[in-house]
N, C-alpha and C positions, 0 to 999 in steps of 0.2 A: 604430427597428427593433424587432421583437418580442423579439429576444434580449437587449435591454437591460432587459426586465422583471426586477425583482429577484426571484430565485428562492431560496426557503429552502434552506439547505445546512448550516448550523452546528448542532451540538448540544453541550451542556455537561452534565456529570454530576458530582454529589458536591460541587460548589463553585460559587460565583458569581464566582470570581477577583476582579478589581477592576472589573468592568463598571460598577457603579453610580456609580463616581467618575471614569470615563474621559471626556474631552471628546469622543472619537469613538464613544461607546457606541451612538449611534443607527445607525451603520453596521452594528454587530453585530446590533442589534435587527431591522433590515430583512431580514436573511437568516437569522434565528434560527428553527430548526425546533422545537427542544426544549431545555428546561433544567430539571433537577430536582436536588434536594439531599436529604440524609438527613432533615432535619427543619427547620422554620422557626425553631427555638429552639436556644440553647446553655445548658447548665446554669449557666454563669457570667454570662450576660448576657440580661436580658429584652429589651434593645434590639435584639438580633439578630432577633427576630420582626418588628419594625417595619421593619428594613432589607429583609427579604425581601418583606414586603407592599408597601412603597414601590417596590421594584425591579420586582415583577411588574406593578404598576399602570403604571409608566412604560413597560415593554415593550409592554403591551397597547395603549397609546395609539399606538404606532408600528406594531405588528404584532399585531393582535387574534387571529390564528390560531395564534400560537406556543403550544406545549404547555408550560405552566409548572407544575411539579409538586413533589410531596413523595415521599420514598422510604421504602419499608417492606420489611423482610425478614420480618416477623412472620407473614405470612399465606400464604406459600408455603414451599417447602423446596427443597433442592438435590439434583439427581440426581448420584450419583457419576460421576466422569469417568475412572475407571480401574478395572480389574477388581479391583485390590487393595483398593479402598474398600468392598467388600462384607463385609469383616470388621468388623461393627459394634461400636463400643465399648459398654460397659454404662453405664446411667444409673440414677439414682434419682429417680423422680417423686413419691415418697410424702410428702415434707416440703415446707415452704415454701421450701426452698433447692434450687438446681439443682446436682446433683453429677455431674461427668463423671469417670469412673474412668480415662479415657485421659489421662494427665498431659501427653502431648505437645500436646494441644489444649485442656486445661481452662482455662488462663489466657487463651488466645486467644478462646474462645467463651463463657466464663461471661457471663451477661447482667448485668453490673454497670454502674453509671454511669461515664461518662467525659466528657471536655470537650465532645463534640459533642451530648450530651443525647439521643441516640436509643436508648440502652440502657434497659431497664427496671431499676429499682433491685433490688439483690440480695435484699433481704428485704422481706416485706410491710410491716413496721413503717416502712420508709423511704419508702413511697409518698406519704404526706401531705406530706412535705417537698418533693416534686417537682411536685405538681400546682398550677396548670395549666401550669407552665413547662418541665417536663422532657421526659419520654420520648415524648410523643405518645400515640396511642390504644392501642398494643399493646406498645411496647418493641421491641427489635431482634429477639429470637427468640420464637417463640410458646410462652410458658410459663405466665405467671401466670394470666391470665384463662381461658385454655384448660384449664390443668391443674385449676383450681378447679372447672370445670364438667364435668370428665371428658372433654374433647375432644382430649386428646393420645393418640395411638395408642401401643401398646406396642412401639415401634420407634424407631430414629433413622436419619438418614442418616449419612454419614461426618462426621467432625469434631464429633461429639456434638450434632448439630442435631436438635431434636425435630421430629415430624411431626404436624400437626393433622389431624383427621378431616374432610377436604374433602367426603366423601360424606354428611355429617350435615346435614340442613336447618337445624338450630338453629345450627350453625357458620356456614353461609352467611348466614343472616339476621343473626346477630350482627356478622359482618364488614361486611355491606352497611350496616347501620344505623350502625355506628361510623364508617365512612368518610363516609357522607352527612352525619353531624353535623359532621365536620371540614370537609367541603366547604361546608356552609351557613354555617359561621363564618368562612370565608375566601373572599370573593367573587372574588378574583383567582387562586385556585387552579384551574387549568384541566386538570390531569393528576395522576395518581397512578402511581407506579412501584413495581412488585413486583420485589424481587431474587430471583434463583435460581428463576425461574418455569418450570422444566422437569421437573416430577414425572411423567415419562413413561418408558415402556420405551425404552431407548437401544440403541446399536449393539452393546452386549455382551449384548443380550437380558436385561437386568437392570432393576430399578427399586427405588425406596425400599420396603423391607419384603420384598423378594424372599427367599424361603426362610425367613422368620421365622415360627415356628409360631403365635404369638399375633397376628400381624398380619392384618387382613382382606385385605391384598394379598400374603400369603405365597406364593400360587400364581398370582395373576393381577395384571397391572399396573393402576395406578389411573387409566389414561388417560381413560376415559369420565367417571369421577367428577371428575377434574381439569378436563377440558374444560367440563363442566357448571358447575362452581364458577366458572371464569373467565367463562363466558358470562353467568351471572346477575349477577356483580359488574359486568361491563362494561356490560350493559344498564342497570343502575341508575345507573351513573356517567354514561353517555352521555345519559340522560334529564335530567341536570343540566348537560349541556354540558361534561362532564369526560372526558378520554381516559384509557384504561388503557395503561400502558407496562409491558412485561415485559422485564426484564434477564435474558437467557436465551440458549439455543441452540435447535436443532431448529426453525428459523424457518418452514419451509414448513408443518409440522404445526400450529404455534401461530398462524400468521398469521390464520386465521379467528376467533380467540378473543381478540385484543388489537388495539389501535389502532396501537401502535408497538412494534417489537421492537428492543431495545438489546443490542448484543454487545460485551463487554469484550475485544475483539480485532478482527482485521480481515484483509483480503486483503493479506498482506505478501509482499514480495519474497523473504524467507527461507524461505517455505513450500515444501514439496515440491509437485511438479506435480499429483499426485492430490489432495492436501489442498486446494490452491488451487482446483482445478476443482470439487471437492465443495462447498466453501463458496460459491463463486460461484453455482453452480446452486441451492444452498439459499436464498441471498438472492433469486435470481431467482424461485424458486418462491413465496417469501413475497410478493413484489411482484405476481406474476401472480395470487395468491390474494386480492389486495386489501389486503394489509398494508403497513406502512411500516417501514423498516429504518434503523438507525443503526449504523455501525461506528466503532471507535476506532483512532486512530493512536498508536502508542507508539514513540518513537525507541529506538535501541539502548541509549542511556544516557539517563536521565531529565534533564530540564531542558536539553536541547540544542536549538539552533535547527534549523528544518527543513533549512536549507542544509548542516548538518553532514554529513548523509547524503542528498544530493539525489536520488540514484538510488532510494533506498528511498521517499522522499517522493513522487516523481513516479510511481513504480509504484503507490503507494497511491491517489493522486489519479486516475490514469488508470483504475484498477480501479473506483473509485467512479463515474466518469462512464460506464463501460460499463453501469451499472445505474441511473443517476440517473432518477428520475421527479419531477416538480415537487412539492415539499413532502412527498415520500414516501420520499426517501433522503437521509440526512445523514451528516456525519462529526463525531466528537468529536476535535478536534485535540490535546487533552491538552497545552496549553501550560503547563508546570508552573513555569516560571521567570518572575518578574515582569519581569525585564529583557528578555525576549523576547516578552512579552505585548503584542500590538498587533493592529490590524486589517490583514490581508494581502490587499489587493484582488486581487492576481494569483492567489491561491489560493481565497479565500473567495467570489469572484464568478465562479468558473469556469462554473457553470451559466448565469449571466447572459451571460457572454462567448460561450459556445457556442450558446446559443439552444435552440430546441425540438428534441428528437430527431426525426429523420425516419425512423428504423428502430430496431428492437430490437437488442440484443446479437447480433453475428454471430460464430460460431466457424468462420472460413473455413479453418482448418487446425488440427488438434488441438494445443492449446497456444498458438495465436495467435488473438487476439480483436480485433474492430474494431466501432466504432459511429460512425455519421455523424450530424451535427447541422446545423442551418441554417447555422452559421457556423464549422464545424470538423469535425475527425475525430479519433478517439481509437483508439490501438493499445495492446495489451498483448502482449508476447512473453514467455510464461512458459517458453520452451524454454531449454536450456542452450547454445544456439548461435545465431549470427546468422541472421536470416530475411530473405531478399530478397523484397520485395513483387512478386508476379507482374506482368509488363508489362501484361497485359490488364486487371487490376484497377487498376493505376496510371492507365491511360487512361480506364477507365470512370468512376472516381471523380474525374477531373480533378485529380489530386494535384499536378500542376505548378503549378496555381493556388494551392496551399497552401504551396509551398516545402517539401513533405514529403520525408523521406528515402527513398532507394531501398531501404534495408534497415533492419531493426530489430535493435538490439543484443540479445544474450542477456540475459534477465531484465530487460527494460526496459518502462517505460511512456512513451508518446509522445502528447502532446497538441498538435495543430496547428490554429491558427486561420486562417481565411481573411482576417480583418481585425481589427485591434486598434483600439478606439475608447475614449478616456478623456479627460476634461476636464483632468486633472492631467498635466502633461508627464512627471513621474517615473513615474506609473503606466503611461502609454503606453509609455515606454521599457522598463519592466520586462516588460510584456506582450509587446512585440516580441522582447525578449531571450529569453524563455522559450518562446514559442509560435509565433513566426514564423521564427526562425533554425533551419535544419536542422542546424546544428552541435551542437544539443543531443543529437540522436541521428543521428550522421553516417552516410552511406553507407559501404560498404566502401572503404577507402582505395585509391587507384590503386596497383597493384602488389602488393596483398595478395591473392594467389590461393589461399591456403589458409585464409583467414578467421581468422587468429589475432590480428588487430589490429596486426600488425607487417609491415613490408616488409623482408625480409632474404633470405639465401641459401636458406632453406627454401621460398621461393616459386618457385625456378627451375624445378624439374620440373613443378609445377602450371601455371606460366606457359607452358612449352613445350607441354604437353598442351592448354591452352586455345587456343593459337595453331594447333596442327596438327590437333586432333581435338575440336571443340566438344562432340559427343555424348558421347564418353568422359569429357570433363571434367565435364559435367553429372551423369554417373552417379557419378563418383568424389568430386565435391564438390557434393552437391545443395543445400547451404545457402549456397553462395558465389555470386559474381556474375562471370561470364566477362568482362563489360565492364570489370571492374577492370584488365584487361590492355590496354585501349585507352589507352595512356599519352599519346598526342598528341591524344586526344579527337576523332578524325576519323571515327568510326563504323566503323573497320576495325581488326581485330587482325592485325598482320603483323610482319615482321622489324624494321621501323623501331621498333615499340613495344618489341620485345624488346631492341633496342640501347639504347633510352632506359632501360628497366628495368635493364639490365645496368650501365650507367655510374652509374645512381642508387644501386644497391646496392654495386657493387664499386669505384666510382671517386668516391664521396662526392658524386655529382651533377655531376661535371665532365664536360662533353661532349667527345667525341673531336675531336682536331685532326689533320686529314689531312696537315698539313705539319710535324708535330712532329719536331724534330731528335732523333736518337738512337732514334727509334721504328723499329726494324728488323724488327718483325713486322707493321707497317702496320695496327695496330688503333686508331691515334689516340692512344695513350698511351705514355709512357716509364716503364716499371716493370720488375719482376723478370722478366716474361715476355719482355723484350727481351735478357736477358743471353746466352742461348744463340745467338739470331740475330746479336747484335753480335759475339760472339767468332768465329762462323763467317764473318761479313763481314770481320773483321779478319785472320784467319789463312788462310781458305780462300775467297777471292772467288768462284771458279768454283762451288763447292758452294753458296754463298749464293744466287747468281743462279739456280741450278737449283731450290733450295727455295722461293725467293720471287721468282718471275719478274715479278710485278707491283709489286715494291717497288724503290726506288732505293737502291743501296748507298751512295751518297755522303751519305746521312743520318747516316752514322757520322762524318762530318767535323764535329766539335763545335767545333773551333778556327777554322773558316772559312778555312783556308789552301789549300783545294783538294786536300788530301792526307789520307789516313787513316793516322795515325802514332801513336806511343806517347802523346804528349800528349792525343790524342783518346780513347784507351782510358782514360787516367788520369782525364780529365774525366767520361767515362761512368760509371766506377765511383764517382767522388765523388758524382755526382748520385744514383745508386742507393742509396748508403749514407745519404745525407741524407734519403731518403724512407722509410727503414725505420721 
């Protein structure tokens, strides 16, 4: 079947983890969309270069389309992400050293060597000790080569980061030629990644250089110069069969100017509803513009297994599948702990399980999203309350065939497969457990008429309203399900259902006994509500018969001697006290 075509879905950034030594590494390779690192070398080990080269060669033998790249921060810059970031720190570009007067950031961003080998050496005199094994073509931040040629603009972004003159043709040619030299020397390098690639006007109507008197971008954003800069680099790389990756934001705007857009964040359950929707639509806009997108999953605490916060993980996965296009949307799962690092077929093969999308993302109610595939359906409920799937949609989409829930929990992602197929029994069982059992996202529990995930006394008034006035119930509880009141599941909500609900809540699920001895109010139970009727039957028989004409007074005979006497009253009170 077509949906068993292996569909790329995985992306890794900044590390190779332990892939090159794992016995199951080919499973990763089959669905690998992208993998880049900071540089192919480490300052302490020339052998690290060969590890990368061998790793890329092996990946390409299995998956020739995977984007296998190197990472650079040197040739773009970072757009401030807060209005407070526009108070630029001062810098000194006049000497061979890089001085950042903002002490809070100086140690963090000084371009000095470190164990990863992608920083430029701090002083010119140190460069000879690093070549050719150290910093790569540029170093981490664009300082030495660019400053020496007068290509650093009289401005910084926040955190003391310099800005190169992307509108200068000499800068563009220098960057292209340096990158192509690197590409030509590494035949298995099929991508290059630029960090912080969003030097554009942002939502604050600001940009790098905004308001700085000496900057060419003091009064106008660098957008067109930056787009042109990216386009020329991308065309040159693509001509060599190499993709350009931008680690950035502003996806829809940048999609025409890069091959893959990497986001160090993602569509998380913890996001606000507006923030989630804006990011979802930005990703979709980038895909519609022909781009490719990767989002990153980050657990609440690093190094945790996915299952630690399963609702967060499933929300992220479902959000990913709302947007998935074959080889054009991927996830970086950020498996930081070696103990948890393995191939998870139930997650990493989701695009293969679901098959070809048969429709784009549907926003069928604001905050509730759905997408259908050949072999499944995906829901995301980003609302803060439960959402019942409308009956007409349930029937149109044949959701009974999917074992789909009747309602979606608040803040949930739901993935339902029509059929699980796997050669490994354990993988098959896990697929069925996650994507065929509706218990993962259950319908509203029977008896929960106020939709708070509890069945208790607070549901009594909503239950009565659902039973007596369905229209009024629908108005008062628009996100609940009236059929949660059908306790006996016979398709009718009536007094029998209320009686079942009542003894479920108030009688610990014990059904009424119409012959219960001592039950003097004839509700089927012996409890505190019988105290007054019992005393009336004991002391005032005539009054009892008038109050309870349909009840039998002789139920007060608990000793079975045919009389209602003091021993019966003593036995009654003893039973009541025992049940307190």
